[in-house]
C-alpha positions in Angstrom: -25.0 87.9 -61.3 -25.0 91.5 -62.6 -22.4 92.3 -65.4 -20.4 95.5 -64.8 -17.7 97.5 -66.5 -14.5 98.4 -64.6 -11.8 100.7 -65.9 -8.4 101.4 -64.4 -4.6 101.1 -64.5 -2.7 98.0 -63.7 -0.8 98.7 -60.5 0.8 95.2 -60.0 0.5 91.7 -61.3 0.2 89.2 -58.4 0.0 85.8 -60.0 0.1 84.4 -63.6 -0.4 80.7 -64.5 1.8 80.4 -67.6 -0.2 77.4 -69.0 -3.6 79.0 -69.1 -2.8 82.7 -68.5 -5.1 82.9 -65.4 -4.0 86.1 -63.7 -4.6 87.9 -60.5 -3.7 91.7 -60.5 -4.3 94.9 -58.6 -6.1 97.6 -60.6 -6.1 101.3 -59.7 -9.5 102.8 -60.3 -11.3 106.0 -59.3 -12.7 104.0 -56.3 -9.3 102.8 -55.2 -7.3 99.6 -55.7 -9.3 96.5 -56.6 -8.3 92.9 -56.9 -9.1 91.4 -60.4 -9.0 87.8 -61.5 -9.3 86.7 -65.1 -7.5 85.5 -68.2 -5.1 87.9 -69.9 -2.9 87.5 -72.9 -0.1 89.7 -71.6 -0.6 92.4 -69.0 1.9 94.7 -67.4 1.8 97.5 -64.8 0.9 100.8 -66.3 -1.5 99.5 -68.9 -5.1 100.8 -68.9 -7.7 98.1 -68.8 -11.5 98.2 -69.5 -13.0 95.0 -68.0 -16.4 93.4 -68.3 -17.4 91.0 -65.6 -18.8 91.0 -62.1 -18.0 91.6 -58.5 -18.0 88.7 -56.1 -17.7 88.7 -52.3 -15.4 86.0 -51.0 -15.8 85.0 -47.3 -12.0 85.3 -46.7 -10.7 87.6 -49.4 -13.4 90.2 -49.6 -14.6 92.0 -52.7 -13.1 90.9 -56.0 -13.8 91.5 -59.7 -14.0 88.5 -62.0 -13.1 89.6 -65.5 -14.9 87.8 -68.4 -13.5 90.0 -71.2 -11.2 93.0 -71.5 -9.7 95.7 -73.7 -6.3 97.1 -73.2 -4.9 100.6 -73.9 -1.3 101.7 -73.6 -0.4 104.4 -71.1 0.0 108.0 -72.5 1.5 109.8 -69.5 5.2 109.8 -68.8 5.0 108.6 -65.2 2.7 105.6 -66.1 4.8 104.9 -69.2 7.8 104.7 -66.9 6.1 102.1 -64.8 5.0 100.2 -67.9 8.5 100.0 -69.3 10.2 99.3 -66.0 8.0 96.2 -65.5 9.8 94.4 -68.4 6.9 94.9 -70.9 9.5 95.2 -73.7 12.3 92.7 -73.6 15.7 94.3 -72.8 14.3 97.5 -71.3 14.8 97.6 -67.5 14.3 100.3 -65.0 17.5 102.2 -65.8 17.0 102.2 -69.5 13.3 103.0 -69.1 14.1 106.1 -67.1 16.6 107.3 -69.6 14.1 106.9 -72.5 11.2 108.5 -70.6 13.4 111.4 -69.4 14.1 112.2 -73.0 10.8 111.6 -74.7 8.2 112.0 -72.0 4.6 111.4 -73.0 5.7 110.7 -76.6 7.9 107.7 -75.5 5.7 104.9 -76.9 5.3 106.7 -80.2 9.0 107.0 -80.5 9.6 103.3 -79.7 7.0 102.2 -82.3 7.6 104.6 -85.1 11.0 106.3 -84.7 13.6 103.8 -83.6 16.3 106.1 -85.1 15.5 108.7 -82.4 15.5 106.0 -79.7 19.0 105.2 -80.6 20.1 108.7 -79.5 19.4 107.6 -75.9 22.7 106.8 -74.0 23.2 103.0 -73.8 20.7 102.2 -76.6 22.4 101.1 -79.8 20.8 101.2 -83.2 20.4 97.4 -83.1 18.8 97.5 -79.7 16.5 100.3 -80.8 15.3 98.3 -83.9 14.8 95.3 -81.7 12.8 97.3 -79.1 10.6 98.7 -81.9 10.0 95.3 -83.5 9.1 93.7 -80.2 6.7 96.5 -79.4 5.1 96.3 -82.8 4.7 92.5 -82.4 2.9 93.1 -79.0 0.5 95.6 -80.6 -0.2 93.1 -83.4 -1.0 90.4 -80.9 -3.2 92.8 -78.9 -5.2 93.8 -82.0 -5.6 90.2 -83.2 -6.9 89.0 -79.8 -9.3 91.9 -79.6 -10.6 91.0 -83.1 -11.1 87.4 -82.1 -13.0 88.5 -79.0 -15.2 90.7 -81.3 -16.0 87.5 -83.3 -17.5 86.1 -80.1 -14.6 84.0 -78.8 -14.1 84.2 -75.0 -11.0 86.0 -74.0 -9.1 83.0 -72.6 -9.8 81.0 -75.8 -9.0 84.0 -78.0 -5.5 84.0 -76.4 -5.1 80.3 -77.2 -6.4 80.8 -80.8 -3.7 83.5 -81.3 -1.1 81.2 -79.8 -2.1 78.5 -82.3 -2.4 80.6 -85.5 -0.5 83.9 -84.8 -1.3 86.9 -86.8 -3.3 84.8 -89.3 -5.8 83.8 -86.5 -8.7 86.0 -87.6 -8.3 85.1 -91.3 -8.1 81.4 -90.3 -11.2 81.5 -88.1 -13.3 83.4 -90.7 -12.3 80.9 -93.4 -12.8 77.8 -91.2 -14.0 78.2 -87.6 -13.7 74.4 -87.2 -9.9 74.8 -87.4 -10.1 75.8 -83.7 -11.4 72.4 -82.8 -8.1 70.7 -83.6 -5.8 73.5 -82.5 -7.2 74.6 -79.2 -7.8 72.2 -76.4 -11.1 72.8 -74.6 -12.7 74.7 -77.5 -15.0 71.8 -78.4 -17.1 71.0 -81.4 -20.4 72.6 -80.1 -18.5 75.8 -79.5 -17.1 75.8 -83.0 -20.6 75.1 -84.3 -22.0 78.1 -82.5 -19.2 80.3 -83.8 -19.7 79.0 -87.4 -23.5 79.8 -87.1 -22.7 83.3 -86.1 -20.3 83.7 -89.0 -23.0 82.4 -91.4 -21.7 78.9 -92.4 -24.1 76.3 -93.7 -24.8 73.1 -91.9 -23.3 70.9 -94.6 -20.0 72.9 -94.8 -17.5 70.2 -95.5 -15.1 71.2 -92.8 -18.0 71.0 -90.3 -18.8 67.5 -91.2 -15.2 66.4 -91.1 -14.8 67.9 -87.6 -18.1 66.3 -86.6 -16.7 62.9 -87.5 -13.7 63.5 -85.3 -15.8 64.8 -82.5 -18.1 61.7 -82.6 -15.0 59.4 -82.3 -13.6 61.5 -79.5 -16.9 61.5 -77.7 -17.0 57.7 -77.9 -13.6 57.4 -76.3 -15.5 58.1 -73.1 -17.5 55.0 -73.8 -14.3 53.0 -74.1 -14.3 52.6 -77.9 -11.1 52.9 -79.8 -13.0 52.9 -83.1 -16.5 52.8 -84.4 -17.8 50.7 -87.3 -18.2 52.8 -90.4 -21.9 52.5 -90.7 -22.5 53.4 -87.0 -20.2 56.4 -87.2 -21.9 57.6 -90.3 -25.4 57.2 -88.8 -24.5 58.9 -85.5 -22.8 61.8 -87.2 -25.6 62.3 -89.7 -28.1 62.5 -86.8 -26.0 64.8 -84.7 -25.3 67.3 -87.6 -28.7 66.9 -89.2 -27.2 66.3 -92.6 -27.7 63.5 -95.1 -25.7 60.2 -94.6 -24.2 60.6 -98.1 -22.7 64.0 -97.1 -21.2 62.4 -94.0 -19.8 59.5 -96.1 -18.1 61.9 -98.5 -16.6 63.7 -95.6 -15.4 60.4 -94.1 -13.7 59.4 -97.4 -12.0 62.9 -97.5 -10.9 62.6 -93.9 -9.3 59.3 -94.4 -7.5 60.6 -97.5 -6.2 63.6 -95.5 -5.1 61.4 -92.7 -7.6 62.9 -90.2 -9.1 59.4 -89.7 -7.8 55.8 -90.2 -9.9 53.1 -91.8 -9.1 49.4 -91.3 -10.9 46.4 -92.8 -12.9 45.5 -95.8 -14.3 48.4 -97.9 -17.7 49.5 -96.8 -17.5 47.8 -93.3 -14.3 49.3 -92.1 -13.4 50.1 -88.5 -12.8 53.9 -88.3 -10.2 55.2 -85.8 -8.7 58.4 -84.8 -5.1 57.9 -86.1 -3.5 58.0 -82.6 -5.8 55.3 -81.3 -5.2 53.0 -84.4 -1.5 53.5 -83.9 -1.8 52.8 -80.2 -3.6 49.5 -80.5 -1.5 48.4 -83.5 1.7 49.3 -81.6 0.5 47.4 -78.5 -0.1 44.3 -80.6 3.4 44.6 -82.2 5.2 45.1 -78.9 3.3 42.4 -77.1 4.0 39.8 -79.8 7.7 40.8 -80.0 8.2 40.6 -76.2 6.4 37.3 -76.1 8.5 35.9 -78.9 11.8 37.1 -77.6 14.1 34.2 -76.6 14.8 35.0 -72.9 17.4 33.1 -70.8 15.8 30.2 -69.0 15.1 30.7 -65.3 15.8 28.1 -62.6 12.6 27.1 -60.8 12.5 23.3 -60.2 14.7 23.3 -57.2 13.7 26.8 -56.1 9.9 26.3 -55.8 10.1 23.8 -52.9 12.5 26.1 -51.1 10.1 29.1 -51.5 7.2 27.0 -50.3 9.2 25.8 -47.2 10.4 29.2 -46.3 6.9 30.7 -46.5 5.2 27.7 -45.0 2.8 27.3 -47.9 1.8 24.8 -50.4 1.0 26.1 -53.9 -2.0 24.7 -55.6 -1.7 23.1 -59.1 -2.8 26.3 -60.8 -0.6 28.5 -58.6 2.4 26.3 -59.5 1.5 26.5 -63.2 1.3 30.3 -63.0 4.7 30.7 -61.3 6.3 28.3 -63.9 4.6 30.1 -66.7 6.0 33.5 -65.5 9.4 31.9 -65.5 9.2 30.4 -69.0 7.4 33.1 -71.0 8.3 36.6 -72.1 4.8 37.7 -71.2 2.4 36.1 -68.7 -1.1 37.1 -67.6 -2.4 36.2 -64.1 -6.1 36.6 -63.4 -8.4 35.7 -60.6 -11.1 37.0 -58.3 -10.9 37.6 -54.5 -9.8 34.7 -52.3 -8.2 32.7 -55.1 -4.6 33.1 -54.0 -3.6 35.7 -56.6 -1.5 37.7 -54.1 0.2 34.5 -52.8 1.0 33.5 -56.4 2.4 37.0 -57.2 4.7 36.9 -54.2 5.9 33.5 -55.4 6.7 34.9 -58.8 8.6 37.8 -57.3 10.5 35.5 -55.0 11.5 33.2 -57.9 12.6 36.2 -60.0 14.7 37.5 -57.1 16.4 34.2 -56.6 17.4 34.3 -60.2 19.1 37.6 -59.6 16.6 39.6 -61.6 15.9 43.3 -61.0 12.1 43.7 -60.7 9.9 46.8 -61.0 6.3 46.9 -59.8 3.6 49.3 -60.9 -0.2 49.9 -60.9 -2.5 52.5 -62.6 -3.3 54.6 -59.6 -1.7 55.8 -56.4 -4.0 53.8 -54.2 -3.6 50.7 -56.3 0.2 51.1 -56.1 0.1 51.5 -52.4 -2.1 48.4 -52.1 0.3 46.5 -54.3 3.2 47.6 -52.1 1.4 46.5 -48.9 0.5 43.1 -50.4 3.9 42.2 -51.8 6.2 44.0 -49.4 8.0 45.7 -52.4 7.9 49.2 -53.6 5.3 49.8 -56.3 4.9 53.0 -58.3 2.1 54.4 -60.4 2.6 53.7 -64.1 2.8 57.5 -64.7 5.6 57.9 -62.1 7.4 54.8 -63.4 7.4 56.2 -66.9 8.4 59.6 -65.6 5.5 61.6 -67.0 6.3 65.1 -68.4 4.0 68.0 -67.5 1.7 68.4 -70.5 -1.6 70.3 -70.9 -3.1 67.5 -73.0 -4.1 64.8 -70.5 -5.5 62.6 -73.3 -2.1 61.8 -74.8 0.5 62.1 -72.0 4.2 62.4 -72.6 6.7 60.2 -70.8 10.4 60.4 -70.4 10.8 56.6 -70.5 10.4 55.2 -74.0 12.2 52.9 -76.5 15.2 55.3 -76.5 15.3 55.5 -72.7 13.8 52.2 -71.5 13.0 51.0 -68.0 16.1 49.4 -66.4 14.7 46.1 -65.2 14.7 42.4 -66.0 11.1 41.9 -65.1 8.1 44.3 -64.9 4.9 43.4 -63.0 1.8 45.5 -63.6 -1.2 45.0 -61.3 -4.9 46.0 -61.9 -4.4 45.8 -65.7 -8.1 46.1 -66.3 -7.8 49.8 -65.4 -5.1 50.6 -67.9 -6.3 52.4 -71.1 -4.7 51.8 -74.5 -2.7 55.1 -74.6 -0.9 54.4 -71.3 -0.4 50.8 -72.2 1.2 51.7 -75.5 3.6 54.0 -73.6 4.4 51.3 -71.1 5.2 48.7 -73.7 7.4 51.2 -75.6 9.5 51.6 -72.4 10.0 47.8 -72.0 13.3 46.7 -73.5 13.6 43.3 -75.4 14.3 40.4 -73.0 12.4 42.0 -70.1 9.8 39.6 -68.7 6.3 41.2 -68.4 3.8 39.9 -65.8 0.3 41.4 -66.2 -2.1 40.9 -63.3 -5.8 41.7 -63.1 -9.4 40.6 -62.8 -11.2 40.7 -66.1 -14.6 40.5 -64.3 -14.1 44.1 -63.0 -15.1 47.2 -64.9 -12.8 48.0 -67.8 -10.7 51.2 -67.9 -12.2 54.6 -67.7 -10.2 55.5 -70.9 -10.5 53.9 -74.2 -9.5 50.3 -74.7 -10.1 46.8 -73.1 -6.6 45.7 -72.6 -6.8 42.7 -70.2 -9.9 41.1 -71.8 -8.5 41.6 -75.4 -5.2 40.0 -74.5 -7.0 37.0 -73.0 -9.4 36.8 -75.9 -6.6 36.8 -78.4 -5.2 33.5 -77.0 -1.7 34.5 -78.0 -0.4 35.2 -74.5 -0.1 32.5 -71.8 -2.7 33.1 -69.2 -3.7 31.4 -65.9 -7.1 32.1 -64.3 -7.2 31.3 -60.6 -10.8 30.2 -60.1 -10.9 28.2 -56.9 -11.6 30.0 -53.5 -9.0 29.0 -50.9 -10.4 27.5 -47.7 -9.3 30.4 -45.5 -11.4 32.8 -47.6 -14.5 30.6 -47.6 -15.7 32.2 -44.4 -15.8 35.7 -46.1 -19.2 36.3 -47.5 -17.7 39.2 -49.5 -15.5 36.7 -51.3 -18.2 34.0 -51.8 -20.9 36.5 -52.8 -18.4 38.2 -55.3 -18.0 34.8 -57.0 -21.7 34.2 -57.0 -22.2 37.5 -58.7 -19.7 36.7 -61.4 -21.5 33.4 -62.0 -24.8 35.1 -62.3 -26.1 33.7 -59.0 -27.9 35.8 -56.4 -25.6 36.6 -53.5 -26.6 35.6 -50.0 -28.6 38.5 -48.6 -30.0 37.1 -45.3 -26.7 36.5 -43.4 -26.1 38.7 -40.3 -23.0 37.0 -38.9 -20.3 37.6 -41.5 -19.0 40.6 -43.5 -21.7 41.1 -46.1 -25.1 42.7 -45.2 -28.2 43.6 -47.1 -30.4 46.5 -45.9 -33.7 46.9 -47.7 -34.8 50.4 -49.0 -38.0 50.9 -50.7 -37.1 53.8 -52.9 -34.1 56.1 -53.8 -35.0 58.6 -50.9 -35.1 55.9 -48.2 -32.0 54.2 -49.6 -30.1 57.5 -49.5 -31.3 58.2 -45.9 -30.0 54.8 -44.8 -26.6 55.2 -46.6 -26.0 58.6 -45.0 -27.0 57.3 -41.6 -24.6 54.3 -41.9 -21.7 56.5 -42.9 -22.3 59.3 -40.4 -23.6 57.4 -37.4 -24.2 53.7 -37.3 -20.8 52.3 -38.5 -18.7 54.8 -36.5 -20.8 54.0 -33.3 -20.9 50.2 -33.8 -17.4 49.5 -35.1 -15.4 52.7 -34.4 -15.1 53.3 -38.1 -13.8 56.6 -39.3 -16.3 58.2 -41.7 -13.5 59.8 -43.7 -10.7 57.2 -43.8 -12.5 53.8 -43.3 -15.9 54.2 -45.0 -16.5 54.6 -48.7 -19.8 54.9 -50.3 -19.7 53.5 -53.9 -22.7 54.3 -56.1 -23.5 53.1 -59.6 -24.5 56.7 -60.6 -23.9 60.4 -60.1 -27.5 61.3 -60.5 -30.6 60.9 -58.3 -31.1 61.0 -54.5 -28.7 58.1 -54.0 -26.2 59.3 -56.6 -22.8 60.7 -55.7 -23.7 64.4 -56.2 -26.6 64.4 -53.8 -24.9 62.1 -51.3 -21.8 64.2 -51.2 -23.8 67.4 -50.5 -25.6 65.7 -47.6 -22.5 64.2 -46.1 -20.4 67.4 -46.4 -23.2 69.2 -44.4 -23.2 66.5 -41.7 -19.5 65.5 -41.5 -17.8 68.8 -42.3 -20.2 71.7 -41.8 -19.4 75.3 -42.3 -17.4 76.8 -39.4 -15.6 80.2 -38.8 -12.5 78.1 -38.0 -12.5 76.4 -41.4 -11.3 78.2 -44.6 -13.4 77.5 -47.7 -13.4 78.4 -51.3 -16.4 78.3 -53.8 -15.8 77.2 -57.3 -19.0 77.4 -59.5 -21.7 75.9 -57.3 -19.3 73.8 -55.2 -17.9 74.8 -51.8 -14.6 73.3 -50.9 -13.8 73.4 -47.2 -10.8 72.5 -45.0 -11.5 68.9 -43.9 -13.3 67.9 -47.0 -12.6 64.5 -48.6 -12.1 65.2 -52.4 -11.2 63.4 -55.5 -9.2 64.5 -58.6 -11.3 63.9 -61.7 -8.6 64.2 -64.5 -4.9 63.7 -64.9 -3.0 66.9 -64.0 0.8 66.5 -64.6 1.6 70.0 -63.4 0.6 69.8 -59.8 3.7 69.5 -57.6 3.5 67.6 -54.3 5.9 67.0 -51.4 6.4 63.8 -49.5 7.0 63.4 -45.7 10.7 62.8 -46.4 11.0 66.2 -48.0 11.3 64.9 -51.6 9.0 66.3 -54.3 7.2 65.0 -57.3 4.6 66.1 -59.8 1.2 64.7 -61.0 -2.1 64.1 -59.4 -4.2 61.6 -61.4 -7.8 60.8 -62.1 -9.3 59.0 -59.2 -6.8 60.1 -56.5 -8.5 60.8 -53.2 -7.2 63.3 -50.6 -8.3 65.7 -47.8 -8.1 69.5 -47.9 -5.8 70.5 -45.1 -5.5 74.3 -45.6 -7.1 77.2 -47.4 -5.3 80.4 -46.6 -4.6 83.9 -48.1 -2.5 82.5 -51.0 -4.1 81.8 -54.4 -4.1 78.0 -53.7 -5.5 75.3 -51.4 -3.5 72.5 -49.8 -4.6 68.8 -50.2 -3.0 65.7 -48.7 -3.3 62.7 -51.1 -2.2 59.8 -48.8 1.1 61.5 -48.0 1.5 63.5 -51.2 0.8 67.1 -50.1 -0.1 69.2 -53.1 -1.0 72.9 -53.6 -3.9 73.5 -55.9 -4.2 76.8 -57.8 -7.8 78.0 -57.7 -8.3 77.5 -61.4 -7.7 73.7 -60.9 -10.6 73.4 -58.5 -12.8 72.5 -61.4 -10.9 69.2 -61.5 -12.0 68.3 -58.0 -15.2 66.9 -56.6 -16.2 65.7 -53.2 -15.4 62.0 -52.4 -17.6 61.0 -49.5 -19.4 59.1 -52.2 -17.8 58.0 -55.5 -18.9 56.0 -58.5 -17.9 52.4 -59.0 -15.7 53.3 -62.0 -13.7 55.7 -59.7 -13.3 53.0 -57.1 -11.2 50.7 -59.3 -7.9 49.7 -57.9 -8.7 50.8 -54.3 -9.7 48.9 -51.2 -11.7 50.3 -48.3 -12.4 48.8 -44.9 -16.2 49.5 -45.2 -18.1 49.8 -48.4 -21.7 51.0 -48.7 -23.4 50.3 -52.0 -26.8 51.8 -52.8 -28.5 49.9 -55.6 -30.9 52.6 -56.9 -29.7 53.8 -60.4 -30.8 53.9 -64.0 -31.2 50.5 -65.5 -28.3 51.1 -67.9 -26.0 51.4 -64.9 -27.3 48.3 -63.1 -25.0 45.5 -64.5 -23.0 42.7 -63.2 -19.4 43.8 -63.4 -20.2 47.2 -61.9 -21.9 45.4 -58.9 -18.9 43.0 -58.7 -16.4 45.8 -58.8 -18.1 47.7 -55.9 -18.4 44.6 -53.7 -14.8 43.5 -54.2 -13.5 47.0 -53.0 -14.6 46.0 -49.5 -12.0 44.6 -47.1 -13.8 44.2 -43.8 -17.5 44.8 -44.6 -19.8 45.4 -47.5 -23.3 46.7 -47.0 -25.7 46.7 -49.9 -28.7 49.1 -49.5 -31.6 48.8 -51.8 -34.2 46.4 -53.2 -33.8 42.7 -53.7 -35.2 43.3 -57.2 -32.3 45.6 -58.0 -29.8 43.1 -56.7 -31.3 40.3 -58.8 -31.4 42.5 -61.9 -27.7 43.6 -61.5 -26.6 40.0 -60.9 -28.4 38.7 -64.0 -27.6 41.6 -66.3 -24.3 40.8 -68.0 -25.0 43.1 -70.9 -22.7 46.0 -70.3 -22.4 48.0 -73.5 -19.9 46.5 -75.9 -16.5 48.2 -76.3 -15.3 48.5 -79.9 -11.6 47.6 -79.6 -9.2 45.9 -82.0 -6.2 44.8 -79.9 -7.3 41.1 -79.9 -7.6 41.2 -83.7 -4.3 43.0 -84.2 -2.6 40.4 -81.9 -3.9 37.5 -83.9 -2.7 39.2 -87.1 0.8 39.6 -85.6 0.8 35.8 -85.0 -0.1 34.9 -88.6 
């Protein structure tokens, strides 16, 4: 795309996102008025802009200019200055005052405001105090403008230059020139490689101490994506040394300095410590303290001996020995963990616990990690369940790694019992926040399946709690007779036990279709979703069928499958609005998934009420793309409007990864086996299979199925919750 320069005067500002300064404006040029989109620190009508960027042609909105960088000049003609001041560019000067000032000083108005506030005070209605304030505000704006331009001259992109100025103020240039790695901590999104590139341009050496210290933090943050809350000291040193191409001794010195400065936290014996980012050490440690305290709290005994027979009679059921043990354990313990695979009566047991709590007059709250998991929990229990984020009343916050919640120890949840489902999906940061909001004496029931994939975020909460042996846990491990006819259920248990699932049955709900390679597997998967299942069973390709792949890459990965399925199921049409973001085309009717937590997105419900927050893994359908600078998406009844700059947080969801499927249930699941060996392991296979309610179809080779079933060597997660819990119990 050809880079061009555009020069003109701002005629009007159409839209500004206050969080990231993404702006849409109208620019008056010699060629007429042009729509411009870009990131601007502060732009007002009347200002003269010189932009660098490129023209794009949008199918619906026509020719636009995307600005990559800009320079700003103040107007020097009275009529344009009048427009500039009337826009509110200087706080306190409105249209009436602007006219009075410009009428008196004409083209020299801005010079008077900046350098001669005493003259400004001669204007009717402008006191000496106001004149001084106008002058100070104007000077501050000029200083900000000069600093941001200087940062851009250093090679920092405009939208980041604005954030750097916000972080460091007028000292931004000096700070960056002294230590470019300071940006890594201060500006979200400006990652370590970007700092490294900037430092190289500024002439810094590879063993610059601040570089190595930042590199250590980067390595730990990078490994949060692998689920690790810490790394062993030796491993962290070796990884960082390799990444930075510096000697291990240099890294070790930086590590010691980082711990002394509080940038990192070391725990354990000298030389073999666990090295944490402080917030993750605090999170796991706090979780251990709160769990132990809640478990040790002397709660009032609950009645259950006479109630259990009544509950069984009213529901026409007979609890098994383990189910009875679980219900009694929930009544007798401050914290109780219930685990079990499909068909083992976990839902029936949970209903029994809820019924017992209610008969003891307890107020109960239910929650799950995702919207779909909460909806499923509500359907299974007949009680309202919320997402954990909604339960804790998340506060809009640009940093999705460490969310902020209204509910905490000073404003706890008002309940006598709290039940959390799908605990394996909960990461340590969210779990810490949850525990902080649970008041002493509240019973906590944690439900999950530890054979599923662990959380996308760092931590291994469910497995660590069970491993600690501090919290009472009941594992339901017997398949009930009514579930024995489901091959999905019996095959899931076979997979967990490392036994090859039944692949030659054509009468039940689990089918295996052979594919010789990734291409033929992908062809079969697409045909099943688009044609065969809808024709044979009346299944809706959008609502009923979900392709779950082990991988994003390759012909049977989610990226390729989504492109093929969009073309077949939702092709381009003059009747469908669409919007391109990068290389991705989003179209009305597309099935899409949110890929990161966004607490700022406002949604409306069918009853007219509103809420905020769309979360990683939420799936919806695009319902409208109009002339406004947003698209409309329906997330299972939560109708949200997405600003265009948020489209980078979306991807198509005709096919999703197994990790993204956690907590959800789909009528029909199609699972292609082709994937890199590192992604072919048992609990990923198990997670995908157990997402199916009515039918699961595995497409691939028998060899892949055997390998996944036998491979129980998913990469270890370095987490410390189990250890911290045992230490609390000492």
